[in-house]
C-alpha positions in Angstrom: 209.6 126.6 91.0 212.8 128.5 89.8 214.0 131.0 92.5 214.3 133.4 89.6 210.5 133.8 89.8 210.3 135.7 93.0 210.8 139.3 92.7 207.3 140.2 92.7 207.2 142.0 96.1 208.0 145.6 97.2 211.6 145.1 98.2 214.2 146.9 96.4 215.3 145.8 92.7 217.5 143.3 91.8 219.5 142.6 88.8 221.4 139.9 87.0 225.1 140.6 86.1 226.6 138.6 83.0 230.0 138.5 81.5 230.0 138.4 77.8 232.9 136.2 76.5 232.5 132.6 77.1 229.5 133.3 79.3 227.0 134.7 77.0 228.7 134.1 73.5 231.2 131.3 72.6 234.2 133.5 71.8 236.0 136.7 72.7 233.7 139.4 71.2 236.4 141.7 70.5 238.6 139.1 68.6 235.4 137.7 66.8 235.2 141.0 64.7 238.7 140.8 63.4 238.1 139.5 60.1 235.3 142.3 59.7 237.6 145.0 60.8 240.4 143.5 58.3 237.5 143.7 55.6 237.0 147.4 56.4 240.5 148.3 56.2 241.3 148.7 59.8 243.5 146.1 60.4 246.2 144.1 58.1 246.3 140.3 57.4 249.0 140.0 60.0 246.7 141.5 62.6 243.9 139.0 61.8 246.2 136.2 62.1 247.4 137.3 65.5 243.9 137.8 66.6 242.9 134.4 65.5 246.0 132.9 67.6 244.7 135.0 70.7 241.2 133.8 70.3 242.6 130.1 70.1 244.7 130.6 73.3 241.6 132.4 75.3 239.1 129.5 74.5 241.7 126.8 75.2 243.3 128.1 78.4 241.1 131.1 79.4 242.9 134.4 80.5 244.7 135.1 83.7 245.8 138.5 85.1 248.9 138.9 82.9 247.0 137.7 79.5 244.3 140.4 80.2 247.1 142.9 80.7 248.9 142.1 77.4 245.6 142.0 75.7 244.7 145.2 77.0 247.9 146.9 75.6 247.6 145.0 72.4 244.1 146.1 71.7 244.8 149.8 72.8 247.9 150.2 70.5 245.7 148.2 67.7 242.9 150.6 67.6 244.8 153.8 67.8 243.9 156.1 65.0 240.6 154.0 64.2 237.6 156.2 63.1 235.0 155.5 65.9 232.1 155.8 63.6 233.6 153.3 61.2 234.0 150.8 64.0 230.2 151.3 64.9 229.1 150.8 61.3 231.2 147.5 60.8 229.9 146.1 64.1 226.3 147.2 63.2 226.5 145.6 59.8 228.2 142.3 60.7 226.7 141.8 64.3 224.1 139.4 63.5 226.5 137.4 61.1 229.2 137.1 63.7 227.7 137.0 66.9 224.1 135.7 66.4 225.4 132.0 65.6 227.8 131.9 68.7 225.4 133.0 71.5 224.5 130.1 74.2 221.0 129.2 74.2 221.4 128.4 78.0 222.4 132.1 78.6 219.5 133.5 76.5 216.9 131.6 78.4 218.4 133.0 81.8 218.4 136.4 80.5 214.7 135.7 79.5 213.8 134.2 83.0 215.6 137.0 84.8 213.6 139.6 82.7 210.5 137.6 83.6 211.3 137.7 87.3 211.5 141.4 87.2 215.2 141.9 87.3 217.2 144.2 85.2 220.1 142.3 83.1 223.4 143.9 82.7 226.1 142.8 80.5 229.7 143.4 82.1 232.5 143.1 79.8 236.2 144.2 79.3 235.6 144.4 75.5 235.0 147.7 74.1 231.6 149.5 74.6 231.3 149.8 70.6 231.2 146.1 70.4 229.7 145.4 73.7 226.6 147.8 73.6 225.0 146.7 70.3 225.5 142.9 71.6 223.7 143.8 74.6 220.8 145.4 72.7 220.5 142.1 70.5 220.2 140.1 73.7 217.9 142.6 75.3 219.9 143.7 78.2 219.0 146.7 80.0 222.3 148.2 80.6 226.0 147.6 79.7 229.3 148.0 81.7 232.3 147.8 79.0 235.7 149.3 78.5 235.8 152.8 77.1 238.5 154.3 75.1 239.4 158.1 75.0 238.4 159.5 71.6 239.8 162.5 70.3 238.4 165.6 68.7 238.8 164.2 65.3 236.4 161.3 66.2 239.3 158.8 66.3 240.8 156.6 69.2 244.0 158.1 70.9 245.0 154.7 72.2 244.3 155.5 75.8 241.8 153.8 78.1 239.2 155.9 80.0 237.7 152.9 81.8 239.0 149.2 81.6 236.3 146.8 83.0 238.2 144.1 84.3 238.8 142.5 88.0 238.0 144.9 90.8 236.7 147.7 88.4 234.0 145.6 87.2 233.0 145.2 90.8 233.3 148.9 91.6 231.0 149.6 88.5 228.2 147.0 89.7 228.4 148.7 93.1 227.8 152.2 91.5 225.3 151.0 89.4 223.5 149.1 92.1 223.7 152.5 94.2 222.2 154.7 91.2 219.4 152.3 90.3 218.6 150.9 93.9 219.6 147.3 93.4 219.9 144.8 96.3 223.0 143.1 95.5 222.6 140.8 98.3 219.5 139.4 96.1 221.1 139.8 92.9 222.8 137.2 90.6 226.3 137.1 88.5 227.6 134.8 86.1 231.1 134.6 84.4 233.7 131.9 83.3 236.7 133.6 84.6 238.8 133.6 87.8 239.6 137.3 87.0 236.0 138.1 87.9 236.0 137.0 91.3 235.4 140.3 92.7 232.2 140.5 90.4 230.8 137.2 91.8 231.6 138.3 95.5 229.8 141.4 94.9 226.3 139.7 94.7 224.4 137.4 96.8 224.0 134.7 94.1 227.1 134.2 92.3 227.5 131.4 89.4 230.5 129.8 87.6 229.6 129.3 84.0 232.2 127.2 81.9 234.7 127.9 84.6 238.5 127.9 84.0 240.4 125.9 86.4 241.1 128.7 88.7 237.6 129.7 89.0 236.3 125.9 89.2 238.5 125.8 92.2 237.2 128.9 93.9 233.4 128.0 93.4 234.0 124.5 94.8 235.6 126.0 97.8 232.9 128.4 98.1 229.9 126.1 97.3 228.9 128.3 94.5 227.0 126.7 91.6 228.8 125.8 88.2 227.1 125.8 85.0 227.8 124.3 81.8 226.8 126.1 78.6 227.4 124.3 75.7 224.7 124.9 73.0 225.1 127.8 70.9 221.9 129.1 69.0 221.2 131.4 66.1 218.9 134.0 67.9 216.7 134.6 64.8 215.9 131.0 64.8 215.0 130.9 68.5 211.5 131.5 69.9 211.5 133.9 72.8 210.3 132.7 76.1 208.4 136.0 76.5 206.4 134.9 73.5 205.6 131.1 74.9 202.4 130.4 76.4 202.4 130.6 80.2 202.4 126.9 80.7 205.7 126.7 78.8 207.0 129.6 80.7 206.3 127.7 83.7 207.9 124.5 82.5 210.9 126.7 81.4 211.3 128.2 84.8 211.1 124.7 86.5 213.6 123.2 84.2 216.1 126.4 84.9 215.7 125.9 88.5 216.4 122.2 88.4 219.5 123.1 86.4 220.6 125.8 88.7 220.5 123.3 91.6 221.3 119.9 90.0 224.6 121.4 88.3 226.1 122.2 91.3 227.8 119.0 91.3 229.9 120.0 88.2 232.4 121.9 90.5 232.8 118.8 92.7 233.3 116.7 90.2 235.7 118.8 88.2 237.6 119.5 91.6 238.0 115.8 92.0 239.4 115.3 88.5 
């Protein structure tokens, strides 16, 4: 039986923390909206092309510390002067068109199984809250940790960043949330694709590397962490929820997930040897 279905006692609550980009969805959530922002008049064609190139580099090679810092500088400069309500409206109008088709089926199944086990699900992303929060709502997440931009009295971004959800700051936010909500992190779970999120994985008792970049693949192999491969994007509106399935089907899904979590641990070792 899957270890996910054991939180039915009186011990402290637990949670499952999911990175967003390349862990829950197959692309960068921020860059995925570049075309919509262009159509909404927020960016020009050159910015769209630059975002498309950045998306390609991100998908092929992942993002190390220097790339993430450059991305932060680029995005903070790009959004300066944007009207926050316009951004929220564009994301709301195009959310299902853009994000729905690129959500990993395996990730959605894990989210549902953690909920069935009584855990809260938290999406943790370096993308802006105006993008991450609606995606979290769509996925049924209980909470979201995301980058927050400073908004001026005129309702527009100033270009300054109030909180950047990246690296150590992700782990710090997770610990603060655990303290506030009473999570037992030693029994909690975390999933991410990037070595920049090692602090997030080290903050919990059950870390998982998902579609890991080269550095995370090595780190996971060295630490004996399981590595999972998510490869099946699915349209959420066409996907039946596990919570709506009959109990025998739920049990079968839980068993399958438990086998996957254990059986796919060989992935890190195999890739390490290659």
